[in-house]
MARBA-3410 file (N, C-alpha, C, O; in Angstrom, 1 decimal):
94
-21.3,6.7,-10.2,-21.9,5.4,-10.4,-21.3,4.4,-10.3,-20.5,4.2,-11.2 ~ -21.3,3.3,-9.3,-20.7,2.5,-9.0,-20.1,1.4,-10.0,-20.7,0.9,-10.9 ~ -18.9,1.2,-9.6,-18.0,0.3,-10.7,-18.9,-0.9,-11.0,-19.0,-1.5,-12.1 ~ -19.5,-1.3,-9.8,-20.2,-2.7,-10.1,-21.2,-2.4,-11.2,-21.5,-3.3,-12.0 ~ -21.8,-1.5,-11.1,-23.2,-1.2,-12.1,-22.8,-1.0,-13.3,-23.6,-1.4,-14.2
-21.5,-0.5,-13.8,-20.8,-0.4,-15.2,-20.6,-1.7,-15.7,-20.7,-1.9,-16.9 ~ -20.4,-2.6,-15.0,-19.9,-3.7,-15.5,-21.0,-4.6,-16.4,-22.1,-5.1,-16.0 ~ -20.3,-4.6,-17.8,-21.2,-5.4,-18.6,-20.6,-7.0,-18.9,-21.4,-7.8,-19.2 ~ -19.8,-7.3,-18.9,-18.9,-8.6,-19.4,-19.3,-9.7,-17.9,-19.3,-9.5,-16.7 ~ -19.4,-10.7,-18.7,-19.3,-11.6,-17.2,-18.7,-13.2,-17.9,-18.8,-13.7,-19.0
-18.0,-13.7,-16.9,-17.1,-14.9,-16.9,-17.5,-15.8,-16.0,-18.4,-15.7,-15.2 ~ -16.7,-16.9,-16.2,-17.1,-17.6,-15.2,-15.6,-18.8,-15.1,-14.8,-19.0,-16.0 ~ -15.7,-19.2,-13.8,-14.1,-20.1,-13.6,-14.4,-21.2,-12.9,-15.0,-21.1,-11.8 ~ -14.0,-22.4,-13.3,-13.9,-23.4,-12.4,-12.8,-23.5,-11.2,-11.6,-23.3,-11.5 ~ -13.1,-23.9,-9.9,-12.1,-23.8,-9.1,-12.1,-25.0,-8.0,-13.2,-25.4,-7.7
-11.1,-25.5,-7.7,-10.9,-26.8,-6.7,-11.7,-25.9,-5.6,-11.6,-24.7,-5.4 ~ -12.5,-26.9,-4.9,-13.0,-26.5,-3.6,-12.1,-25.8,-2.6,-12.7,-24.8,-2.1 ~ -10.8,-25.9,-2.3,-9.8,-25.6,-1.5,-9.4,-24.0,-2.2,-9.1,-23.0,-1.5 ~ -9.4,-24.0,-3.4,-8.9,-22.6,-4.0,-10.3,-21.6,-3.8,-10.1,-20.5,-3.4 ~ -11.6,-22.0,-3.9,-12.7,-21.3,-3.5,-12.7,-20.9,-2.1,-12.8,-19.6,-1.9
-12.4,-21.8,-1.0,-12.2,-21.7,0.4,-11.5,-20.3,0.6,-11.9,-19.2,1.1 ~ -10.2,-20.7,0.0,-9.3,-19.7,0.1,-9.6,-18.3,-0.3,-9.4,-17.4,0.5 ~ -10.0,-18.2,-1.7,-10.4,-17.1,-2.3,-11.3,-16.6,-1.2,-10.8,-15.6,-0.6 ~ -12.4,-17.0,-0.8,-13.5,-16.7,0.0,-13.1,-16.0,1.3,-13.7,-15.0,1.7 ~ -12.0,-16.7,2.0,-11.5,-16.1,3.0,-10.4,-14.9,3.0,-10.1,-14.3,4.0
-9.7,-14.7,1.8,-9.2,-13.5,1.6,-9.6,-12.5,1.1,-9.1,-11.4,1.2 ~ -11.0,-13.0,0.5,-12.1,-11.5,0.5,-12.6,-11.1,1.4,-12.5,-9.9,1.7 ~ -13.4,-12.0,2.4,-13.6,-11.6,3.7,-12.5,-10.7,4.5,-12.8,-9.7,5.1 ~ -11.2,-11.2,4.5,-10.1,-10.4,5.4,-10.2,-8.9,4.8,-10.1,-8.0,5.5 ~ -10.2,-8.7,3.3,-10.1,-7.5,2.6,-11.5,-6.8,2.8,-11.5,-5.6,2.8
-12.9,-7.4,3.2,-14.1,-7.0,3.1,-14.6,-6.6,1.7,-15.3,-5.7,1.3 ~ -14.1,-7.5,1.1,-14.8,-7.5,-0.5,-15.8,-8.7,-1.0,-15.7,-9.7,-0.4 ~ -16.5,-8.5,-1.9,-17.3,-9.9,-2.2,-16.2,-10.7,-3.0,-15.1,-10.3,-3.5 ~ -16.8,-11.9,-3.0,-16.1,-12.7,-3.9,-15.8,-12.6,-4.9,-14.7,-13.0,-5.2 ~ -16.5,-12.0,-6.0,-16.6,-11.5,-7.3,-15.5,-10.3,-7.5,-14.6,-10.3,-8.3
-15.9,-9.2,-6.4,-15.1,-8.2,-6.5,-13.6,-8.4,-6.1,-12.9,-7.4,-6.3 ~ -13.0,-9.7,-5.3,-11.7,-9.9,-5.1,-11.2,-10.4,-6.2,-10.1,-10.0,-6.7 ~ -12.2,-11.5,-6.9,-11.4,-11.9,-8.3,-11.3,-11.0,-9.2,-10.3,-11.1,-9.9 ~ -12.0,-10.1,-9.3,-11.9,-9.2,-10.7,-10.6,-8.3,-10.1,-9.6,-7.9,-10.8 ~ -10.6,-7.9,-8.9,-9.5,-6.9,-8.9,-8.3,-7.7,-8.6,-7.2,-7.0,-8.8
-8.1,-8.7,-8.2,-6.6,-9.6,-8.0,-6.4,-9.9,-9.6,-5.3,-9.6,-10.1 ~ -7.2,-10.4,-10.4,-7.0,-11.0,-11.7,-6.8,-9.5,-12.5,-5.8,-9.3,-13.2 ~ -7.4,-8.8,-12.4,-7.2,-7.3,-13.4,-5.5,-6.8,-12.9,-4.6,-6.4,-13.7 ~ -5.2,-7.1,-11.4,-3.9,-6.5,-11.0,-2.9,-7.4,-11.6,-2.1,-6.9,-12.4 ~ -2.9,-8.4,-11.5,-2.3,-9.7,-11.9,-2.0,-9.6,-14.0,-1.0,-10.0,-14.5
-3.1,-9.0,-14.5,-3.0,-8.7,-15.8,-2.1,-7.3,-16.1,-1.6,-7.3,-17.3 ~ -1.9,-6.5,-15.3,-1.5,-5.6,-15.3,-0.2,-5.5,-15.1,0.5,-4.6,-15.7 ~ 0.3,-6.3,-14.3,1.7,-6.6,-13.8,2.3,-7.8,-15.4,3.4,-7.4,-15.9 ~ 1.8,-8.6,-15.7,1.9,-9.5,-16.5,2.2,-8.7,-18.0,3.2,-8.9,-18.6 ~ 1.6,-8.1,-18.3,1.7,-6.9,-19.5,2.6,-6.1,-19.4,3.1,-5.7,-20.5
3.0,-5.4,-18.1,4.1,-4.5,-17.9,5.3,-5.5,-18.0,6.3,-5.1,-18.7 ~ 5.5,-6.7,-17.5,6.6,-7.5,-17.6,7.0,-7.8,-18.9,8.1,-8.0,-19.3 ~ 5.9,-8.0,-19.7,6.4,-8.5,-21.0,6.2,-7.3,-22.0,6.1,-7.5,-23.2 ~ 6.2,-6.1,-21.7,6.0,-4.9,-22.6,7.2,-3.8,-22.3,7.4,-2.9,-23.0 ~ 8.0,-4.2,-21.0,8.9,-3.4,-20.6,10.2,-3.8,-20.1,10.2,-4.9,-19.5
11.5,-3.1,-20.4,12.9,-3.7,-19.7,13.2,-2.9,-18.7,13.1,-1.7,-18.7 ~ 13.7,-3.5,-17.7,14.4,-2.9,-16.4,15.7,-3.4,-16.6,16.1,-4.5,-16.6 ~ 16.5,-2.1,-16.7,18.1,-2.5,-16.6,18.8,-1.9,-15.3,18.5,-0.9,-14.7 ~ 19.8,-2.8,-15.0,20.8,-2.3,-13.8,21.4,-1.0,-13.9,22.2,-1.1,-14.9 ~ 21.5,0.0,-13.5,22.3,0.9,-13.4,23.4,1.0,-14.5,23.4,1.9,-15.4
24.4,-0.1,-14.4,25.5,0.0,-15.3,25.1,-0.4,-16.6,25.7,0.0,-17.6 ~ 24.0,-1.3,-16.8,23.7,-1.6,-18.2,23.0,-0.4,-18.8,23.1,-0.1,-20.0 ~ 21.9,0.3,-17.7,21.3,1.4,-18.2,22.5,2.6,-18.8,22.3,3.2,-19.8 ~ 23.4,2.7,-18.1,24.3,3.7,-18.3,24.9,3.2,-19.7,24.9,4.0,-20.6 ~ 25.3,1.9,-19.8,26.1,1.9,-21.2,25.1,1.8,-22.4,25.5,2.0,-23.6
23.6,1.6,-22.0,22.7,1.6,-23.3,22.8,3.1,-23.5,23.3,3.5,-24.6 ~ 22.5,4.2,-22.6,22.4,5.5,-23.0,23.5,6.0,-23.5,23.4,7.1,-24.1 ~ 24.9,5.5,-23.3,25.9,6.2,-23.7,25.9,5.8,-25.1,26.2,6.6,-26.0 ~ 25.6,4.5,-25.5,25.7,3.8,-26.8,24.8,4.5,-27.6,25.0,4.7,-28.8 ~ 23.7,4.8,-27.2,22.6,5.7,-27.9,23.4,7.5,-28.5,23.4,8.0,-29.6
23.9,8.0,-27.2,24.3,9.3,-27.4,25.5,9.1,-28.2,25.7,10.0,-29.0 ~ 26.4,8.1,-28.0,27.7,8.1,-28.9,27.7,6.9,-29.8,28.7,6.2,-29.8 ~ 26.8,6.7,-30.6,26.5,5.8,-31.5,27.6,5.7,-32.5,27.9,6.7,-33.1 ~ 28.3,4.4,-32.8,29.1,4.4,-34.1,28.8,4.5,-35.4,27.8,4.1,-35.8 ~ 29.4,5.0,-36.0,29.2,5.2,-37.5,28.5,3.5,-38.4,29.1,2.4,-38.5
27.5,3.7,-38.8,27.1,2.3,-39.7,28.2,1.6,-40.2,29.0,2.4,-40.9 ~ 28.6,0.5,-40.2,29.6,-0.2,-41.1,29.0,-0.2,-42.6,27.9,0.2,-43.1 ~ 30.1,-0.9,-43.4,29.5,-0.9,-44.6,28.6,-2.1,-44.8,28.0,-2.2,-45.9 ~ 28.6,-2.7,-44.2,27.7,-4.3,-44.1,26.4,-3.6,-43.6,25.5,-3.8,-44.3 ~ 26.3,-3.1,-43.0,25.3,-2.6,-42.3,24.5,-1.5,-43.5,23.3,-1.7,-43.7
25.3,-0.7,-44.0,24.8,0.4,-44.8,24.3,-0.6,-46.2,23.3,-0.2,-46.8 ~ 24.9,-1.7,-46.6,24.6,-2.7,-47.6,23.4,-3.2,-47.2,22.5,-3.0,-48.0 ~ 23.1,-3.9,-46.1,21.7,-4.3,-45.6,20.8,-3.3,-45.8,19.8,-3.7,-46.4 ~ 20.8,-1.8,-45.5,20.0,-1.0,-45.4,19.4,-0.7,-47.0,18.2,-0.7,-47.3 ~ 20.4,-0.6,-47.9,20.1,-0.6,-49.3,19.4,-1.6,-49.7,18.5,-1.4,-50.6
19.5,-2.9,-49.3,19.0,-4.2,-49.8,17.4,-4.0,-49.4,16.5,-4.3,-50.2 ~ 17.3,-3.6,-48.1,16.4,-3.5,-47.4,15.2,-2.6,-47.9,14.0,-2.9,-47.8 ~ 15.7,-1.5,-48.5,15.0,-0.3,-48.8,14.5,-0.8,-50.6,13.4,-0.6,-51.1 ~ 15.4,-1.2,-51.2,14.9,-1.9,-52.5,14.0,-2.8,-52.4,13.2,-3.0,-53.4 ~ 14.0,-3.6,-51.3,12.8,-4.7,-51.4,11.9,-4.1,-51.2,11.0,-4.2,-52.0
11.9,-3.1,-50.1,10.4,-2.3,-49.5,9.6,-1.6,-50.9,8.4,-1.7,-51.3 ~ 10.7,-1.0,-51.4,10.0,-0.2,-52.5,9.7,-1.2,-53.7,8.9,-0.8,-54.5 ~ 10.2,-2.3,-54.1,9.7,-3.2,-54.9,8.4,-3.7,-54.7,7.7,-4.0,-55.7 ~ 7.9,-3.8,-53.4,6.6,-4.3,-53.0,5.4,-3.3,-53.3,4.2,-3.7,-52.9
END
């Protein structure tokens, strides 16, 4: 079954005339309908945006430092242990 036949949601967008002309031109270049072009590119932009806000990218040296810190993590300090005890007591109290 074609993707277009499975679509059940509809949306609207208000465009400036020059935006509409540009999108129509780009859709024609790609051989897509106006609607398919908008849906495809909006979905790609949504995927990129979500990925950018839900993942970290580290440079090699930062990644190596992070991994080494995980592998060779220091013992928790007395302040951290105390904070953990207070947190557990608060959680148990609720």
